[in-house]
PyMOL Python script that loads the backbone (N, CA, C, O; Angstrom):
from pymol import cmd

cmd.read_pdbstr("""\
ATOM      1  N   MET A   1    -134.483  14.676  61.810  1.00  0.00           N
ATOM      2  CA  MET A   1    -134.333  16.922  62.156  1.00  0.00           C
ATOM      3  C   MET A   1    -134.276  16.668  63.439  1.00  0.00           C
ATOM      4  O   MET A   1    -135.147  16.204  64.175  1.00  0.00           O
ATOM      5  N   THR A   2    -132.584  17.189  63.797  1.00  0.00           N
ATOM      6  CA  THR A   2    -131.828  17.789  64.676  1.00  0.00           C
ATOM      7  C   THR A   2    -132.505  17.969  65.960  1.00  0.00           C
ATOM      8  O   THR A   2    -133.714  18.194  65.892  1.00  0.00           O
ATOM      9  N   ASP A   3    -131.873  17.905  67.311  1.00  0.00           N
ATOM     10  CA  ASP A   3    -132.110  18.492  68.530  1.00  0.00           C
ATOM     11  C   ASP A   3    -133.126  19.893  68.440  1.00  0.00           C
ATOM     12  O   ASP A   3    -134.216  20.073  68.984  1.00  0.00           O
ATOM     13  N   SER A   4    -132.320  20.823  67.524  1.00  0.00           N
ATOM     14  CA  SER A   4    -133.097  22.334  68.189  1.00  0.00           C
ATOM     15  C   SER A   4    -133.681  22.530  67.771  1.00  0.00           C
ATOM     16  O   SER A   4    -134.148  23.657  67.941  1.00  0.00           O
ATOM     17  N   LEU A   5    -134.502  21.279  66.387  1.00  0.00           N
ATOM     18  CA  LEU A   5    -135.965  22.446  65.919  1.00  0.00           C
ATOM     19  C   LEU A   5    -136.840  21.143  66.226  1.00  0.00           C
ATOM     20  O   LEU A   5    -137.674  20.810  65.384  1.00  0.00           O
ATOM     21  N   HIS A   6    -136.671  20.300  67.537  1.00  0.00           N
ATOM     22  CA  HIS A   6    -137.986  20.002  68.943  1.00  0.00           C
ATOM     23  C   HIS A   6    -137.681  21.098  69.497  1.00  0.00           C
ATOM     24  O   HIS A   6    -136.607  21.637  69.760  1.00  0.00           O
ATOM     25  N   SER A   7    -139.443  21.546  69.742  1.00  0.00           N
ATOM     26  CA  SER A   7    -139.992  21.984  70.697  1.00  0.00           C
ATOM     27  C   SER A   7    -139.551  21.807  72.092  1.00  0.00           C
ATOM     28  O   SER A   7    -138.979  20.773  72.438  1.00  0.00           O
ATOM     29  N   SER A   8    -139.812  22.848  72.968  1.00  0.00           N
ATOM     30  CA  SER A   8    -139.473  21.896  74.324  1.00  0.00           C
ATOM     31  C   SER A   8    -140.823  21.460  74.468  1.00  0.00           C
ATOM     32  O   SER A   8    -141.221  20.392  74.935  1.00  0.00           O
ATOM     33  N   LEU A   9    -141.666  22.687  73.879  1.00  0.00           N
ATOM     34  CA  LEU A   9    -143.165  21.626  74.551  1.00  0.00           C
ATOM     35  C   LEU A   9    -143.534  20.501  74.427  1.00  0.00           C
ATOM     36  O   LEU A   9    -144.263  19.754  75.079  1.00  0.00           O
ATOM     37  N   VAL A  10    -142.855  20.412  73.344  1.00  0.00           N
ATOM     38  CA  VAL A  10    -143.424  18.141  72.612  1.00  0.00           C
ATOM     39  C   VAL A  10    -142.800  17.282  73.953  1.00  0.00           C
ATOM     40  O   VAL A  10    -141.580  17.171  74.080  1.00  0.00           O
ATOM     41  N   TYR A  11    -143.452  16.872  74.631  1.00  0.00           N
ATOM     42  CA  TYR A  11    -143.442  15.829  75.651  1.00  0.00           C
ATOM     43  C   TYR A  11    -142.453  14.470  74.903  1.00  0.00           C
ATOM     44  O   TYR A  11    -143.182  13.479  74.939  1.00  0.00           O
ATOM     45  N   TRP A  12    -141.344  14.170  74.380  1.00  0.00           N
ATOM     46  CA  TRP A  12    -141.174  12.910  74.134  1.00  0.00           C
ATOM     47  C   TRP A  12    -140.281  12.046  75.180  1.00  0.00           C
ATOM     48  O   TRP A  12    -139.467  12.633  75.894  1.00  0.00           O
ATOM     49  N   PRO A  13    -140.467  10.501  75.261  1.00  0.00           N
ATOM     50  CA  PRO A  13    -141.504  10.059  75.372  1.00  0.00           C
ATOM     51  C   PRO A  13    -142.875  10.224  75.650  1.00  0.00           C
ATOM     52  O   PRO A  13    -143.208  11.214  76.302  1.00  0.00           O
ATOM     53  N   PRO A  14    -143.488   9.646  75.375  1.00  0.00           N
ATOM     54  CA  PRO A  14    -145.133  10.109  77.105  1.00  0.00           C
ATOM     55  C   PRO A  14    -144.872   9.956  77.921  1.00  0.00           C
ATOM     56  O   PRO A  14    -143.885   9.226  78.011  1.00  0.00           O
ATOM     57  N   ALA A  15    -145.373  10.384  78.986  1.00  0.00           N
ATOM     58  CA  ALA A  15    -145.714   9.813  79.814  1.00  0.00           C
ATOM     59  C   ALA A  15    -145.249   8.091  80.436  1.00  0.00           C
ATOM     60  O   ALA A  15    -145.622   6.986  80.043  1.00  0.00           O
ATOM     61  N   PRO A  16    -144.250   8.509  81.597  1.00  0.00           N
ATOM     62  CA  PRO A  16    -144.229   7.295  82.480  1.00  0.00           C
ATOM     63  C   PRO A  16    -145.595   7.115  83.099  1.00  0.00           C
ATOM     64  O   PRO A  16    -146.273   7.994  83.630  1.00  0.00           O
ATOM     65  N   PRO A  17    -145.951   5.595  82.918  1.00  0.00           N
ATOM     66  CA  PRO A  17    -147.328   4.946  83.763  1.00  0.00           C
ATOM     67  C   PRO A  17    -146.692   5.275  85.149  1.00  0.00           C
ATOM     68  O   PRO A  17    -145.638   5.837  85.445  1.00  0.00           O
ATOM     69  N   SER A  18    -147.336   4.928  85.629  1.00  0.00           N
ATOM     70  CA  SER A  18    -147.528   5.673  87.348  1.00  0.00           C
ATOM     71  C   SER A  18    -146.978   4.461  87.818  1.00  0.00           C
ATOM     72  O   SER A  18    -147.103   3.384  87.235  1.00  0.00           O
ATOM     73  N   ASP A  19    -146.073   4.728  89.387  1.00  0.00           N
ATOM     74  CA  ASP A  19    -145.838   4.137  90.177  1.00  0.00           C
ATOM     75  C   ASP A  19    -147.093   3.381  90.727  1.00  0.00           C
ATOM     76  O   ASP A  19    -148.164   3.948  90.945  1.00  0.00           O
ATOM     77  N   PRO A  20    -146.876   2.120  90.920  1.00  0.00           N
ATOM     78  CA  PRO A  20    -147.874   1.259  91.285  1.00  0.00           C
ATOM     79  C   PRO A  20    -147.553   1.429  92.793  1.00  0.00           C
ATOM     80  O   PRO A  20    -148.468   1.889  93.475  1.00  0.00           O
ATOM     81  N   ASP A  21    -146.538   1.164  93.332  1.00  0.00           N
ATOM     82  CA  ASP A  21    -145.760   1.537  94.422  1.00  0.00           C
ATOM     83  C   ASP A  21    -146.335   2.780  95.535  1.00  0.00           C
ATOM     84  O   ASP A  21    -146.826   2.595  96.649  1.00  0.00           O
ATOM     85  N   SER A  22    -146.157   3.742  95.014  1.00  0.00           N
ATOM     86  CA  SER A  22    -146.185   4.948  95.069  1.00  0.00           C
ATOM     87  C   SER A  22    -147.379   4.774  95.443  1.00  0.00           C
ATOM     88  O   SER A  22    -147.840   3.636  95.361  1.00  0.00           O
ATOM     89  N   PRO A  23    -148.306   5.999  96.024  1.00  0.00           N
ATOM     90  CA  PRO A  23    -149.652   6.184  96.338  1.00  0.00           C
ATOM     91  C   PRO A  23    -149.997   7.490  95.593  1.00  0.00           C
ATOM     92  O   PRO A  23    -149.482   8.476  96.121  1.00  0.00           O
ATOM     93  N   GLU A  24    -150.796   7.761  94.417  1.00  0.00           N
ATOM     94  CA  GLU A  24    -151.313   9.113  93.932  1.00  0.00           C
ATOM     95  C   GLU A  24    -152.880   9.543  93.678  1.00  0.00           C
ATOM     96  O   GLU A  24    -153.816   8.896  93.208  1.00  0.00           O
ATOM     97  N   ALA A  25    -152.827  10.397  93.992  1.00  0.00           N
ATOM     98  CA  ALA A  25    -154.576  10.926  94.261  1.00  0.00           C
ATOM     99  C   ALA A  25    -154.785  10.957  92.258  1.00  0.00           C
ATOM    100  O   ALA A  25    -154.278  11.195  91.162  1.00  0.00           O
ATOM    101  N   PRO A  26    -156.068  10.454  93.106  1.00  0.00           N
ATOM    102  CA  PRO A  26    -156.560  10.863  91.513  1.00  0.00           C
ATOM    103  C   PRO A  26    -156.402  11.988  90.620  1.00  0.00           C
ATOM    104  O   PRO A  26    -155.893  11.985  89.500  1.00  0.00           O
ATOM    105  N   GLU A  27    -156.967  13.067  91.341  1.00  0.00           N
ATOM    106  CA  GLU A  27    -156.919  14.124  90.473  1.00  0.00           C
ATOM    107  C   GLU A  27    -154.795  14.523  89.574  1.00  0.00           C
ATOM    108  O   GLU A  27    -154.448  15.194  88.602  1.00  0.00           O
ATOM    109  N   ASP A  28    -154.154  13.842  90.391  1.00  0.00           N
ATOM    110  CA  ASP A  28    -152.628  14.109  90.352  1.00  0.00           C
ATOM    111  C   ASP A  28    -152.858  12.939  88.825  1.00  0.00           C
ATOM    112  O   ASP A  28    -152.490  13.119  87.664  1.00  0.00           O
ATOM    113  N   THR A  29    -153.426  12.042  89.297  1.00  0.00           N
ATOM    114  CA  THR A  29    -153.755  11.209  87.317  1.00  0.00           C
ATOM    115  C   THR A  29    -154.246  11.453  86.591  1.00  0.00           C
ATOM    116  O   THR A  29    -154.023  10.954  85.488  1.00  0.00           O
ATOM    117  N   ARG A  30    -155.618  12.761  86.882  1.00  0.00           N
ATOM    118  CA  ARG A  30    -156.099  12.379  85.739  1.00  0.00           C
ATOM    119  C   ARG A  30    -155.368  13.893  85.389  1.00  0.00           C
ATOM    120  O   ARG A  30    -155.703  14.284  84.271  1.00  0.00           O
ATOM    121  N   ARG A  31    -154.397  14.872  86.143  1.00  0.00           N
ATOM    122  CA  ARG A  31    -153.462  16.203  85.464  1.00  0.00           C
ATOM    123  C   ARG A  31    -153.015  15.721  85.218  1.00  0.00           C
ATOM    124  O   ARG A  31    -153.598  15.758  84.134  1.00  0.00           O
ATOM    125  N   ARG A  32    -151.720  14.507  84.936  1.00  0.00           N
ATOM    126  CA  ARG A  32    -150.348  13.799  83.854  1.00  0.00           C
ATOM    127  C   ARG A  32    -151.581  13.233  82.896  1.00  0.00           C
ATOM    128  O   ARG A  32    -151.421  13.663  81.753  1.00  0.00           O
ATOM    129  N   GLN A  33    -152.156  12.827  82.953  1.00  0.00           N
ATOM    130  CA  GLN A  33    -152.712  12.088  81.711  1.00  0.00           C
ATOM    131  C   GLN A  33    -153.216  13.600  80.822  1.00  0.00           C
ATOM    132  O   GLN A  33    -152.765  13.985  79.744  1.00  0.00           O
ATOM    133  N   LEU A  34    -154.125  14.165  81.549  1.00  0.00           N
ATOM    134  CA  LEU A  34    -154.408  15.321  80.758  1.00  0.00           C
ATOM    135  C   LEU A  34    -153.008  16.131  80.081  1.00  0.00           C
ATOM    136  O   LEU A  34    -152.859  16.195  78.861  1.00  0.00           O
ATOM    137  N   LEU A  35    -152.097  16.686  80.980  1.00  0.00           N
ATOM    138  CA  LEU A  35    -150.448  16.822  80.536  1.00  0.00           C
ATOM    139  C   LEU A  35    -150.301  16.099  79.437  1.00  0.00           C
ATOM    140  O   LEU A  35    -149.892  17.098  78.846  1.00  0.00           O
ATOM    141  N   TYR A  36    -150.272  15.536  78.874  1.00  0.00           N
ATOM    142  CA  TYR A  36    -149.155  14.513  78.468  1.00  0.00           C
ATOM    143  C   TYR A  36    -149.920  13.942  77.153  1.00  0.00           C
ATOM    144  O   TYR A  36    -149.503  13.024  76.448  1.00  0.00           O
ATOM    145  N   THR A  37    -151.598  14.956  76.894  1.00  0.00           N
ATOM    146  CA  THR A  37    -152.282  14.070  76.115  1.00  0.00           C
ATOM    147  C   THR A  37    -153.062  15.549  75.229  1.00  0.00           C
ATOM    148  O   THR A  37    -153.927  15.420  74.362  1.00  0.00           O
ATOM    149  N   ASP A  38    -152.709  16.393  75.530  1.00  0.00           N
ATOM    150  CA  ASP A  38    -152.667  17.511  75.112  1.00  0.00           C
ATOM    151  C   ASP A  38    -152.206  18.224  73.736  1.00  0.00           C
ATOM    152  O   ASP A  38    -150.980  18.336  73.729  1.00  0.00           O
ATOM    153  N   PRO A  39    -152.682  18.629  72.822  1.00  0.00           N
ATOM    154  CA  PRO A  39    -152.073  18.534  71.606  1.00  0.00           C
ATOM    155  C   PRO A  39    -150.703  18.936  71.863  1.00  0.00           C
ATOM    156  O   PRO A  39    -149.655  18.324  71.656  1.00  0.00           O
ATOM    157  N   VAL A  40    -151.061  20.882  72.696  1.00  0.00           N
ATOM    158  CA  VAL A  40    -150.093  21.069  72.620  1.00  0.00           C
ATOM    159  C   VAL A  40    -148.693  20.456  72.978  1.00  0.00           C
ATOM    160  O   VAL A  40    -147.715  21.163  72.734  1.00  0.00           O
ATOM    161  N   HIS A  41    -148.519  19.391  73.452  1.00  0.00           N
ATOM    162  CA  HIS A  41    -147.802  18.189  74.732  1.00  0.00           C
ATOM    163  C   HIS A  41    -147.015  17.549  72.944  1.00  0.00           C
ATOM    164  O   HIS A  41    -145.938  17.701  72.368  1.00  0.00           O
ATOM    165  N   SER A  42    -147.992  17.005  72.727  1.00  0.00           N
ATOM    166  CA  SER A  42    -147.672  15.708  71.799  1.00  0.00           C
ATOM    167  C   SER A  42    -147.840  15.888  70.258  1.00  0.00           C
ATOM    168  O   SER A  42    -147.689  14.906  69.531  1.00  0.00           O
ATOM    169  N   VAL A  43    -148.291  17.680  69.493  1.00  0.00           N
ATOM    170  CA  VAL A  43    -148.126  17.390  67.906  1.00  0.00           C
ATOM    171  C   VAL A  43    -146.600  18.217  67.846  1.00  0.00           C
ATOM    172  O   VAL A  43    -146.208  19.037  68.676  1.00  0.00           O
ATOM    173  N   ASN A  44    -145.865  17.749  66.615  1.00  0.00           N
ATOM    174  CA  ASN A  44    -145.056  18.816  66.304  1.00  0.00           C
ATOM    175  C   ASN A  44    -145.667  19.918  65.096  1.00  0.00           C
ATOM    176  O   ASN A  44    -146.125  19.473  64.044  1.00  0.00           O
ATOM    177  N   LEU A  45    -145.626  21.050  65.316  1.00  0.00           N
ATOM    178  CA  LEU A  45    -145.797  22.372  64.081  1.00  0.00           C
ATOM    179  C   LEU A  45    -145.327  21.937  63.693  1.00  0.00           C
ATOM    180  O   LEU A  45    -146.100  21.120  63.193  1.00  0.00           O
ATOM    181  N   ILE A  46    -143.963  21.583  63.244  1.00  0.00           N
ATOM    182  CA  ILE A  46    -143.327  21.535  62.188  1.00  0.00           C
ATOM    183  C   ILE A  46    -143.644  20.788  61.080  1.00  0.00           C
ATOM    184  O   ILE A  46    -143.452  21.163  59.924  1.00  0.00           O
ATOM    185  N   ASN A  47    -144.151  19.684  61.426  1.00  0.00           N
ATOM    186  CA  ASN A  47    -144.746  18.302  60.501  1.00  0.00           C
ATOM    187  C   ASN A  47    -146.252  19.280  60.234  1.00  0.00           C
ATOM    188  O   ASN A  47    -146.805  19.695  59.215  1.00  0.00           O
ATOM    189  N   THR A  48    -146.566  19.389  61.775  1.00  0.00           N
ATOM    190  CA  THR A  48    -148.027  19.879  61.051  1.00  0.00           C
ATOM    191  C   THR A  48    -147.910  20.405  59.401  1.00  0.00           C
ATOM    192  O   THR A  48    -148.140  20.200  58.210  1.00  0.00           O
ATOM    193  N   ILE A  49    -147.525  20.986  60.122  1.00  0.00           N
ATOM    194  CA  ILE A  49    -147.025  22.720  58.522  1.00  0.00           C
ATOM    195  C   ILE A  49    -147.157  22.520  57.448  1.00  0.00           C
ATOM    196  O   ILE A  49    -147.937  22.954  56.600  1.00  0.00           O
ATOM    197  N   ARG A  50    -145.929  21.439  57.433  1.00  0.00           N
ATOM    198  CA  ARG A  50    -145.122  21.238  56.370  1.00  0.00           C
ATOM    199  C   ARG A  50    -146.280  20.498  55.949  1.00  0.00           C
ATOM    200  O   ARG A  50    -146.636  20.815  54.814  1.00  0.00           O
ATOM    201  N   ASP A  51    -147.263  19.261  56.720  1.00  0.00           N
ATOM    202  CA  ASP A  51    -148.651  18.396  55.727  1.00  0.00           C
ATOM    203  C   ASP A  51    -149.514  19.381  55.255  1.00  0.00           C
ATOM    204  O   ASP A  51    -150.263  19.466  54.283  1.00  0.00           O
ATOM    205  N   HIS A  52    -149.273  19.972  56.019  1.00  0.00           N
ATOM    206  CA  HIS A  52    -151.086  20.539  55.586  1.00  0.00           C
ATOM    207  C   HIS A  52    -150.437  21.813  53.930  1.00  0.00           C
ATOM    208  O   HIS A  52    -150.867  21.789  52.777  1.00  0.00           O
ATOM    209  N   LEU A  53    -149.427  22.658  54.481  1.00  0.00           N
ATOM    210  CA  LEU A  53    -148.775  23.002  52.810  1.00  0.00           C
ATOM    211  C   LEU A  53    -148.057  21.692  52.126  1.00  0.00           C
ATOM    212  O   LEU A  53    -147.232  22.140  51.329  1.00  0.00           O
ATOM    213  N   LYS A  54    -148.043  20.778  52.116  1.00  0.00           N
ATOM    214  CA  LYS A  54    -148.439  19.694  50.788  1.00  0.00           C
ATOM    215  C   LYS A  54    -149.705  19.796  50.201  1.00  0.00           C
ATOM    216  O   LYS A  54    -150.249  20.324  49.231  1.00  0.00           O
ATOM    217  N   GLN A  55    -150.090  18.732  51.639  1.00  0.00           N
ATOM    218  CA  GLN A  55    -151.962  18.847  51.309  1.00  0.00           C
ATOM    219  C   GLN A  55    -152.287  20.432  50.147  1.00  0.00           C
ATOM    220  O   GLN A  55    -153.251  20.359  49.385  1.00  0.00           O
ATOM    221  N   THR A  56    -151.572  21.496  50.144  1.00  0.00           N
ATOM    222  CA  THR A  56    -152.419  22.445  49.913  1.00  0.00           C
ATOM    223  C   THR A  56    -152.114  22.929  48.174  1.00  0.00           C
ATOM    224  O   THR A  56    -152.820  23.392  47.278  1.00  0.00           O
ATOM    225  N   ILE A  57    -150.961  22.611  48.279  1.00  0.00           N
ATOM    226  CA  ILE A  57    -149.760  22.504  47.750  1.00  0.00           C
ATOM    227  C   ILE A  57    -149.768  21.684  46.411  1.00  0.00           C
ATOM    228  O   ILE A  57    -149.295  22.136  45.368  1.00  0.00           O
ATOM    229  N   GLN A  58    -150.458  20.196  46.546  1.00  0.00           N
ATOM    230  CA  GLN A  58    -151.313  19.352  45.482  1.00  0.00           C
ATOM    231  C   GLN A  58    -152.813  19.751  45.184  1.00  0.00           C
ATOM    232  O   GLN A  58    -153.302  19.553  44.071  1.00  0.00           O
ATOM    233  N   ALA A  59    -153.470  20.279  46.144  1.00  0.00           N
ATOM    234  CA  ALA A  59    -154.278  20.868  46.252  1.00  0.00           C
ATOM    235  C   ALA A  59    -154.504  21.670  44.483  1.00  0.00           C
ATOM    236  O   ALA A  59    -154.998  21.523  43.365  1.00  0.00           O
ATOM    237  N   VAL A  60    -153.799  22.442  45.257  1.00  0.00           N
ATOM    238  CA  VAL A  60    -154.689  23.471  43.901  1.00  0.00           C
ATOM    239  C   VAL A  60    -153.282  23.619  42.872  1.00  0.00           C
ATOM    240  O   VAL A  60    -153.696  24.017  41.783  1.00  0.00           O
ATOM    241  N   GLY A  61    -152.021  23.469  42.838  1.00  0.00           N
ATOM    242  CA  GLY A  61    -150.632  23.429  41.846  1.00  0.00           C
ATOM    243  C   GLY A  61    -150.098  24.630  42.468  1.00  0.00           C
ATOM    244  O   GLY A  61    -150.584  25.639  42.978  1.00  0.00           O
ATOM    245  N   GLU A  62    -148.666  24.071  42.202  1.00  0.00           N
ATOM    246  CA  GLU A  62    -147.473  24.381  42.264  1.00  0.00           C
ATOM    247  C   GLU A  62    -147.183  26.263  42.295  1.00  0.00           C
ATOM    248  O   GLU A  62    -146.748  27.268  42.858  1.00  0.00           O
ATOM    249  N   ALA A  63    -148.040  25.437  40.851  1.00  0.00           N
ATOM    250  CA  ALA A  63    -147.255  27.319  40.272  1.00  0.00           C
ATOM    251  C   ALA A  63    -148.233  28.334  40.943  1.00  0.00           C
ATOM    252  O   ALA A  63    -147.971  29.482  41.303  1.00  0.00           O
ATOM    253  N   GLU A  64    -149.764  27.467  41.060  1.00  0.00           N
ATOM    254  CA  GLU A  64    -151.019  28.888  41.704  1.00  0.00           C
ATOM    255  C   GLU A  64    -150.764  28.955  42.993  1.00  0.00           C
ATOM    256  O   GLU A  64    -151.617  29.461  43.722  1.00  0.00           O
ATOM    257  N   PHE A  65    -149.339  28.378  43.635  1.00  0.00           N
ATOM    258  CA  PHE A  65    -149.573  27.725  45.157  1.00  0.00           C
ATOM    259  C   PHE A  65    -148.290  29.282  45.508  1.00  0.00           C
ATOM    260  O   PHE A  65    -148.075  29.865  46.571  1.00  0.00           O
ATOM    261  N   GLN A  66    -147.746  29.492  44.252  1.00  0.00           N
ATOM    262  CA  GLN A  66    -146.633  30.537  44.245  1.00  0.00           C
ATOM    263  C   GLN A  66    -146.727  31.252  43.713  1.00  0.00           C
ATOM    264  O   GLN A  66    -145.693  31.729  43.244  1.00  0.00           O
ATOM    265  N   GLN A  67    -148.236  31.970  43.324  1.00  0.00           N
ATOM    266  CA  GLN A  67    -148.887  33.260  42.584  1.00  0.00           C
ATOM    267  C   GLN A  67    -149.330  33.534  43.274  1.00  0.00           C
ATOM    268  O   GLN A  67    -149.391  34.719  43.601  1.00  0.00           O
ATOM    269  N   GLU A  68    -150.072  32.277  44.082  1.00  0.00           N
ATOM    270  CA  GLU A  68    -151.195  33.362  45.009  1.00  0.00           C
ATOM    271  C   GLU A  68    -151.507  33.127  46.436  1.00  0.00           C
ATOM    272  O   GLU A  68    -152.449  33.717  46.964  1.00  0.00           O
ATOM    273  N   TRP A  69    -150.746  32.275  47.097  1.00  0.00           N
ATOM    274  CA  TRP A  69    -150.695  32.141  48.154  1.00  0.00           C
ATOM    275  C   TRP A  69    -149.237  32.330  49.241  1.00  0.00           C
ATOM    276  O   TRP A  69    -149.239  32.480  50.463  1.00  0.00           O
ATOM    277  N   LEU A  70    -148.157  32.265  48.373  1.00  0.00           N
ATOM    278  CA  LEU A  70    -147.093  32.692  48.790  1.00  0.00           C
ATOM    279  C   LEU A  70    -146.470  33.665  48.739  1.00  0.00           C
ATOM    280  O   LEU A  70    -145.659  33.969  49.613  1.00  0.00           O
ATOM    281  N   ALA A  71    -146.792  34.612  47.351  1.00  0.00           N
ATOM    282  CA  ALA A  71    -146.702  35.710  47.026  1.00  0.00           C
ATOM    283  C   ALA A  71    -147.299  36.762  48.415  1.00  0.00           C
ATOM    284  O   ALA A  71    -146.729  37.843  48.563  1.00  0.00           O
ATOM    285  N   ASN A  72    -147.792  36.597  48.831  1.00  0.00           N
ATOM    286  CA  ASN A  72    -148.993  37.339  49.784  1.00  0.00           C
ATOM    287  C   ASN A  72    -148.134  36.692  51.809  1.00  0.00           C
ATOM    288  O   ASN A  72    -148.394  36.829  53.004  1.00  0.00           O
ATOM    289  N   VAL A  73    -147.117  36.033  50.934  1.00  0.00           N
ATOM    290  CA  VAL A  73    -146.362  36.117  53.009  1.00  0.00           C
ATOM    291  C   VAL A  73    -144.780  36.674  53.138  1.00  0.00           C
ATOM    292  O   VAL A  73    -143.907  36.456  52.297  1.00  0.00           O
ATOM    293  N   ASP A  74    -144.659  37.213  54.007  1.00  0.00           N
ATOM    294  CA  ASP A  74    -143.728  37.880  53.996  1.00  0.00           C
ATOM    295  C   ASP A  74    -142.225  37.258  54.313  1.00  0.00           C
ATOM    296  O   ASP A  74    -141.882  36.569  55.274  1.00  0.00           O
ATOM    297  N   LYS A  75    -141.328  37.793  53.029  1.00  0.00           N
ATOM    298  CA  LYS A  75    -140.201  36.720  52.192  1.00  0.00           C
ATOM    299  C   LYS A  75    -139.596  36.142  53.935  1.00  0.00           C
ATOM    300  O   LYS A  75    -139.452  34.919  53.908  1.00  0.00           O
ATOM    301  N   ASP A  76    -139.289  36.672  55.152  1.00  0.00           N
ATOM    302  CA  ASP A  76    -138.006  36.137  55.892  1.00  0.00           C
ATOM    303  C   ASP A  76    -138.917  35.311  56.245  1.00  0.00           C
ATOM    304  O   ASP A  76    -138.488  34.163  56.359  1.00  0.00           O
ATOM    305  N   VAL A  77    -140.459  35.500  56.554  1.00  0.00           N
ATOM    306  CA  VAL A  77    -141.333  34.208  56.916  1.00  0.00           C
ATOM    307  C   VAL A  77    -141.378  33.163  56.032  1.00  0.00           C
ATOM    308  O   VAL A  77    -141.738  32.088  56.513  1.00  0.00           O
ATOM    309  N   VAL A  78    -141.072  33.198  54.711  1.00  0.00           N
ATOM    310  CA  VAL A  78    -140.561  32.049  53.355  1.00  0.00           C
ATOM    311  C   VAL A  78    -139.425  31.596  53.589  1.00  0.00           C
ATOM    312  O   VAL A  78    -139.146  30.400  53.504  1.00  0.00           O
ATOM    313  N   SER A  79    -138.597  32.539  53.927  1.00  0.00           N
ATOM    314  CA  SER A  79    -136.906  31.768  54.446  1.00  0.00           C
ATOM    315  C   SER A  79    -136.818  31.202  55.458  1.00  0.00           C
ATOM    316  O   SER A  79    -136.169  30.157  55.492  1.00  0.00           O
ATOM    317  N   SER A  80    -137.317  31.608  56.385  1.00  0.00           N
ATOM    318  CA  SER A  80    -137.560  31.024  57.757  1.00  0.00           C
ATOM    319  C   SER A  80    -138.148  29.811  57.725  1.00  0.00           C
ATOM    320  O   SER A  80    -137.691  29.063  58.589  1.00  0.00           O
ATOM    321  N   PHE A  81    -139.491  29.054  56.652  1.00  0.00           N
ATOM    322  CA  PHE A  81    -139.529  28.017  57.207  1.00  0.00           C
ATOM    323  C   PHE A  81    -138.665  27.060  55.752  1.00  0.00           C
ATOM    324  O   PHE A  81    -138.945  25.876  55.563  1.00  0.00           O
ATOM    325  N   GLY A  82    -137.876  27.634  55.064  1.00  0.00           N
ATOM    326  CA  GLY A  82    -137.362  27.150  54.329  1.00  0.00           C
ATOM    327  C   GLY A  82    -135.808  26.632  55.330  1.00  0.00           C
ATOM    328  O   GLY A  82    -135.008  25.915  54.729  1.00  0.00           O
ATOM    329  N   GLN A  83    -135.606  26.878  56.237  1.00  0.00           N
ATOM    330  CA  GLN A  83    -134.659  26.756  56.752  1.00  0.00           C
ATOM    331  C   GLN A  83    -134.828  25.537  57.793  1.00  0.00           C
ATOM    332  O   GLN A  83    -134.146  24.587  58.176  1.00  0.00           O
ATOM    333  N   LEU A  84    -136.220  26.123  58.067  1.00  0.00           N
ATOM    334  CA  LEU A  84    -136.972  24.268  58.793  1.00  0.00           C
ATOM    335  C   LEU A  84    -137.215  23.591  58.201  1.00  0.00           C
ATOM    336  O   LEU A  84    -137.455  22.596  58.885  1.00  0.00           O
ATOM    337  N   GLY A  85    -137.412  23.298  56.749  1.00  0.00           N
ATOM    338  CA  GLY A  85    -137.032  22.645  56.311  1.00  0.00           C
ATOM    339  C   GLY A  85    -138.493  22.366  55.593  1.00  0.00           C
ATOM    340  O   GLY A  85    -138.632  21.647  54.603  1.00  0.00           O
ATOM    341  N   ILE A  86    -139.417  22.976  56.185  1.00  0.00           N
ATOM    342  CA  ILE A  86    -140.882  23.218  55.467  1.00  0.00           C
ATOM    343  C   ILE A  86    -141.348  23.566  54.366  1.00  0.00           C
ATOM    344  O   ILE A  86    -142.244  23.048  53.698  1.00  0.00           O
ATOM    345  N   LEU A  87    -140.776  24.388  54.193  1.00  0.00           N
ATOM    346  CA  LEU A  87    -140.795  24.626  52.183  1.00  0.00           C
ATOM    347  C   LEU A  87    -139.409  24.394  51.567  1.00  0.00           C
ATOM    348  O   LEU A  87    -139.248  24.501  50.351  1.00  0.00           O
TER     349      LEU A  87
END
""", "prot")
cmd.dss("prot")
cmd.show_as("cartoon", "prot")
cmd.util.cbc("prot")
cmd.orient("prot")
């Protein structure tokens, strides 16, 4: 995947460990850990959507997915998903 497809919300790599030589307030440690474990910053949305769509297609079958599900989605959205490699 190209860098342009990575969300600026996803932090790669995870939070660096705190420096034991510099004092840090417990609240700062807690906030940093919360920030870096928040799904908003740790889950790649494109991969998540792709995985869920693949599971749905496998469960209902490709023909039914095309007729019953994809037919109800705006064509621009389907096109954009294709450009992102989701569909």
